N, C-alpha and C positions, 0 to 999 in steps of 0.2 A: 154228528154230535164228531167232535174232536176224540178217534183215541185217546183211551186209559191202559194206566200199565198195574190197575189196582179193578174190582169187583164191586164196582157203585151200586147193584141191584140183585136182589134175591131173584134167582128163574121160579120163585112160587107163583101159582094162579093169583095171588092179591101179593105184585112184590114189594120188595118193602126194599130202604133205601141199605145199606151195609155199613157196619164197622166193626172195630177190631174191640176183644175186649182181655184185660190182662188175666194171663189167669189165677194170676196170685194176688190182687188186689178189687178186680173185678173192674174196677175204672175202663169207660168206652171212650175208643179215640174214633174223632168221625173224618173221614169216609175208612175203610179199614186200608189195613196194610197190606200193600203187596207181597207175596211169596218170597219175593227176592228180598226183601227186608231183613235185614239183621234179629228182628228184631222178633218177626216173625211168630218163631215160635215159643213167644212166651206169651202169646196172643193167638183165640180163638176166632172167628167172625162169626158176630152176631147179625142180626137182620132189628132194625128199630121200630121199635115202638112205629105205629101210622099218625098218631093224632098228637101233636104237640103244642104249647101254647107262645102267645109273643111272649117275648123276653126285653124285645125295645128294634123300635126300627129310623127307615126314614125316608122323608120320599123325596127321591129323584129327581129335577126339574129340569131335563137338556133342552141345549139352545133350541130356538126357533127354528137356525137350517139344519134342523136336523128331523123336523118331521115326527119327533118320536113325542107319546105322553108323558107324562108323570109315570112314574111308577115306583114302587117300595122294592123295598130292602131291610133284610133285619133280622135276627136272633130268635130260630124259634126252641124254645125246650121238650126234649123227649125224656120221658122219661126212662130214669135207667143213673144213672143221668147225663146226658147226652146233649150239647148247646150247638142249634146248627145256623150257618148264615145261608141265609135266599134270599134270592126275588119272593115276594108278596105275591099272589093275585087274587082275584076276586072278589074284593074293597078295591075306592079308591086310595081312603085311610084305614087302617086296622089299625085295631086300639090294644094293650096293655092287656095280659092276660085271655085271649080269645084264642078260639083252634085254631089251628089251622094242617091241616093233613099236608104230607110229602106225594105228589106224582113224581111221573118221571116227562123230562120235558124234551123236547128232539135238540131245541138249539143249546140250554146251558148247563144239560145234565136231572136237574130235577128245580121243581117249586115248589111253592109252599100252597096251597087254596085254602080259602079259610073254610071252614068244617062250615054248611049247609047253604051251601050258596053255588 
């Protein structure tokens, strides 16, 4: 996994994706701001709720020469609110409104996995 200049996951026993919350407005920003950001003093780092709902998605069909199977990419809305883009795993075709959980992934940093699959 590439080296990041900002924290992506909490160190808790059940890791959570980290976002930054504006202290004045409560607005969440993902990913969490690095401590070197000029906006860091206005924000606190918080964990994103583990389960969200698919807002929108598309299925990518890589070329036959790539050897890759089709996969879904999409936006998941988490409480806060915060909308996060990533790979949707666990089903060949997601459904709008379906529940997905964020999980660590070595290749991408995080993926979303269908809840109950």
